[in-house]
C-alpha positions as CSV (number, residue, x, y, z in Angstrom):
1,M,-30.5,-6.2,2.6
2,A,-31.4,-4.3,5.8
3,P,-33.3,-4.9,9.1
4,N,-37.0,-4.8,8.8
5,Y,-37.7,-1.6,10.8
6,A,-38.1,2.1,9.9
7,A,-34.5,3.0,9.4
8,G,-33.8,-0.1,7.3
9,K,-36.8,0.6,5.2
10,D,-35.7,4.2,4.6
11,M,-32.2,3.1,3.6
12,V,-33.6,0.7,1.1
13,R,-36.0,3.2,-0.3
14,G,-33.2,5.7,-0.7
15,V,-31.2,3.3,-2.8
16,E,-34.2,2.2,-4.9
17,S,-35.1,5.9,-5.6
18,T,-31.8,6.7,-7.2
19,F,-30.2,3.3,-8.4
20,K,-30.1,3.2,-12.2
21,G,-29.4,-0.6,-12.5
22,K,-31.5,-3.6,-12.0
23,V,-32.3,-4.9,-8.4
24,L,-32.2,-8.6,-8.5
25,G,-33.3,-9.3,-4.9
26,K,-34.2,-7.8,-1.6
27,D,-34.3,-9.2,1.9
28,M,-35.6,-7.3,5.0
29,T,-34.5,-9.3,8.0
30,K,-35.9,-9.6,11.5
31,W,-34.9,-6.9,14.0
32,G,-35.4,-6.1,17.7
33,A,-34.5,-7.9,20.8
34,D,-34.1,-11.2,18.9
35,A,-32.6,-9.7,15.7
36,Q,-31.6,-12.1,13.0
37,L,-27.8,-12.5,12.9
38,D,-27.6,-15.6,10.7
39,F,-27.5,-14.3,7.0
40,S,-26.5,-17.6,5.4
41,A,-29.7,-18.1,3.5
42,E,-29.9,-14.5,2.3
43,L,-26.2,-14.6,1.2
44,A,-26.8,-17.9,-0.7
45,K,-29.7,-16.1,-2.5
46,A,-27.4,-13.1,-3.4
47,K,-24.7,-15.4,-4.5
48,S,-27.0,-17.3,-7.0
49,S,-28.7,-14.2,-8.2
50,G,-25.8,-13.1,-10.5
51,A,-25.8,-9.6,-9.0
52,E,-22.6,-7.6,-9.3
53,G,-22.9,-6.0,-5.8
54,I,-24.8,-6.1,-2.6
55,F,-26.0,-3.1,-0.5
56,V,-26.6,-3.5,3.2
57,F,-27.5,-1.4,6.2
58,Y,-26.6,-3.3,9.4
59,P,-25.6,-1.1,12.4
60,G,-24.0,-2.4,15.5
61,K,-23.2,-6.1,16.1
62,A,-25.3,-7.1,13.1
63,G,-22.8,-5.3,10.9
64,G,-19.9,-7.4,12.2
65,A,-22.0,-10.6,11.9
66,F,-22.8,-9.8,8.3
67,I,-19.2,-8.9,7.3
68,K,-17.9,-12.2,8.8
69,Q,-20.4,-14.2,6.9
70,Y,-20.0,-12.3,3.6
71,Q,-16.3,-13.2,4.0
72,Q,-17.0,-16.9,4.9
73,A,-19.4,-17.2,1.9
74,G,-16.5,-16.4,-0.4
75,L,-18.2,-13.2,-1.9
76,Q,-15.3,-10.9,-1.3
77,G,-13.8,-9.9,-4.7
78,K,-16.8,-11.5,-6.5
79,M,-19.7,-9.4,-5.4
80,D,-19.0,-5.8,-4.5
81,L,-20.1,-4.8,-1.0
82,Y,-21.7,-1.4,-0.4
83,T,-22.7,-0.3,3.1
84,V,-24.3,2.6,4.9
85,F,-24.0,3.3,8.7
86,T,-22.3,-0.1,9.0
87,V,-18.6,0.4,8.2
88,D,-17.0,3.6,9.7
89,S,-14.1,4.7,11.9
90,I,-16.0,3.4,14.9
91,A,-16.5,0.0,13.5
92,L,-13.2,-0.5,11.7
93,P,-10.8,-0.9,14.6
94,K,-13.2,-3.6,16.0
95,L,-13.5,-5.3,12.6
96,Q,-9.7,-5.2,12.3
97,A,-9.1,-6.6,15.7
98,G,-11.5,-9.5,14.8
99,G,-9.7,-10.1,11.6
100,L,-12.7,-9.5,9.4
101,S,-10.7,-8.7,6.3
102,G,-13.8,-9.1,4.2
103,V,-14.5,-5.4,4.8
104,L,-11.4,-4.4,2.9
105,G,-12.3,-3.1,-0.6
106,S,-16.0,-2.5,0.5
107,K,-17.4,0.9,-0.4
108,N,-19.6,3.5,1.2
109,T,-20.6,7.1,0.7
110,Q,-20.3,9.9,3.1
111,E,-20.1,13.7,3.1
112,W,-16.7,13.4,4.8
113,S,-13.6,11.3,4.8
114,P,-10.3,11.5,6.7
115,D,-8.4,12.1,3.6
116,I,-10.2,15.3,2.4
117,L,-7.4,17.6,1.5
118,N,-8.1,21.0,3.2
119,A,-6.2,22.6,6.1
120,A,-9.2,22.3,8.6
121,N,-9.5,18.6,8.0
122,Q,-5.8,17.9,7.9
123,R,-5.5,19.7,11.3
124,F,-8.5,17.8,12.8
125,V,-7.5,14.4,11.6
126,G,-3.8,15.0,12.5
127,D,-4.5,16.1,16.0
128,Y,-7.0,13.2,16.5
129,L,-4.6,10.6,15.4
130,K,-1.8,12.0,17.5
131,K,-4.1,12.0,20.6
132,H,-6.1,8.8,20.2
133,G,-3.9,6.7,17.8
134,K,-7.0,6.1,15.5
135,Y,-9.1,7.8,12.9
136,P,-12.0,10.0,13.9
137,S,-15.5,9.1,12.8
138,F,-17.8,11.2,10.7
139,Y,-19.7,11.9,14.0
140,G,-16.6,13.5,15.3
141,A,-16.1,15.5,12.1
142,Q,-19.7,16.7,12.3
143,S,-19.3,17.7,16.0
144,Y,-16.0,19.5,15.2
145,D,-17.8,21.4,12.4
146,A,-20.6,22.3,14.7
147,I,-18.3,23.8,17.2
148,M,-16.5,25.9,14.6
149,L,-19.9,27.0,13.1
150,I,-21.2,28.2,16.6
151,K,-17.9,30.0,17.2
152,S,-18.1,31.8,13.9
153,A,-21.6,32.9,14.6
154,V,-20.9,34.2,18.1
155,E,-17.9,36.1,16.7
156,K,-20.0,37.6,13.8
157,V,-22.6,39.0,16.2
158,G,-19.9,40.3,18.5
159,G,-21.0,38.1,21.4
160,N,-24.5,39.6,21.4
161,L,-26.6,36.4,21.7
162,K,-29.8,38.3,22.6
163,D,-30.3,39.3,19.0
164,K,-31.7,35.9,17.9
165,D,-32.4,37.0,14.3
166,A,-28.8,38.0,13.9
167,V,-27.5,34.7,15.4
168,R,-29.7,32.8,13.1
169,A,-28.4,34.7,10.1
170,A,-24.8,34.2,11.3
171,L,-25.3,30.5,11.6
172,K,-26.9,30.2,8.2
173,A,-24.0,32.1,6.7
174,A,-21.7,29.2,7.7
175,D,-18.7,31.5,7.5
176,F,-16.1,29.0,8.9
177,D,-13.6,26.5,7.5
178,S,-15.4,23.2,7.4
179,V,-13.5,19.9,7.5
180,R,-15.8,18.9,4.6
181,G,-14.6,21.7,2.4
182,K,-17.2,23.8,0.7
183,Y,-20.3,23.9,2.9
184,S,-23.4,26.0,3.1
185,Y,-27.1,25.9,4.0
186,G,-30.1,25.7,1.7
187,N,-33.5,27.4,1.9
188,N,-34.7,24.6,4.2
189,H,-31.6,25.0,6.5
190,M,-30.2,21.6,5.4
191,P,-26.6,21.4,4.3
192,I,-25.4,21.8,0.7
193,Q,-22.2,19.7,0.4
194,N,-20.2,17.1,-1.6
195,F,-20.7,13.4,-1.2
196,Y,-17.8,11.0,-1.7
197,L,-17.4,7.4,-2.6
198,R,-15.0,5.8,-0.1
199,E,-13.2,2.5,-0.1
200,V,-12.0,0.7,3.0
201,V,-8.2,0.4,2.8
202,E,-5.2,-0.2,5.1
203,D,-3.0,2.9,5.6
204,D,0.8,3.0,5.7
205,Q,0.8,2.1,9.4
206,G,-1.4,-0.9,8.9
207,R,-4.6,0.8,10.2
208,W,-7.9,0.2,8.5
209,T,-9.5,3.4,7.2
210,T,-11.2,4.9,4.2
211,K,-10.0,6.8,1.2
212,I,-11.9,8.7,-1.4
213,V,-12.4,7.0,-4.8
214,S,-14.5,9.7,-6.4
215,T,-16.9,12.6,-5.7
216,V,-20.3,11.3,-6.5
217,L,-22.3,14.5,-5.8
218,T,-21.0,18.1,-5.8
219,N,-22.7,20.8,-3.9
220,H,-25.6,18.5,-3.4
221,Q,-28.9,19.8,-2.0
222,D,-31.5,17.3,-0.7
223,P,-34.3,16.6,-3.1
224,Y,-37.1,17.9,-0.7
225,A,-35.7,21.4,-0.5
226,K,-37.9,22.5,-3.3
227,D,-41.0,21.6,-1.3
228,C,-40.0,23.5,1.8
229,K,-41.8,26.7,2.6
230,M,-39.0,28.3,4.6
């Protein structure tokens, strides 16, 4: 299930291009100023389909509405919930405040998670928790990496930013400690990195967050790199 607009269609196509099982149903719901927020009919169809799981892409308030109705439909624990750009460290505090426990146990994949065990990530997450009292989002992790990448390139060229070829080469070298762990760039300048299956859990202080269940892709390069002429 996803909204019927470009991003929603892209997310669904992405799943369909790699999923090895059988898709038993698909619903593209109305989006825009009067976006559909009542998913009862679609959830009833999903419940009767016999599917083992349901994948959704619902950003913003639509995500909260879907989680609430998924929970009310009694699907938690019966039909696994997989999301993308719906459940993250931005949404989780709001979902927790709203008591939407249906999100607990749901799964999503990302190139980063707060519990990745490397020094850079532990420092980043620890400092963020200490200052803000909540977990950083993957947007924050990407921004933090970008700062460290730029810093590494500036140092590598000795501060000489006029030599643009040298700066580009230094950036592509990605010679810095990423919060994601092993990280590099491919021939098309897109990241080569791991992707992790993450589960929504409650930490030892009662905060909702994600933990890594498994590594689903190791040193993954996007499938379009082979077609790039760079």
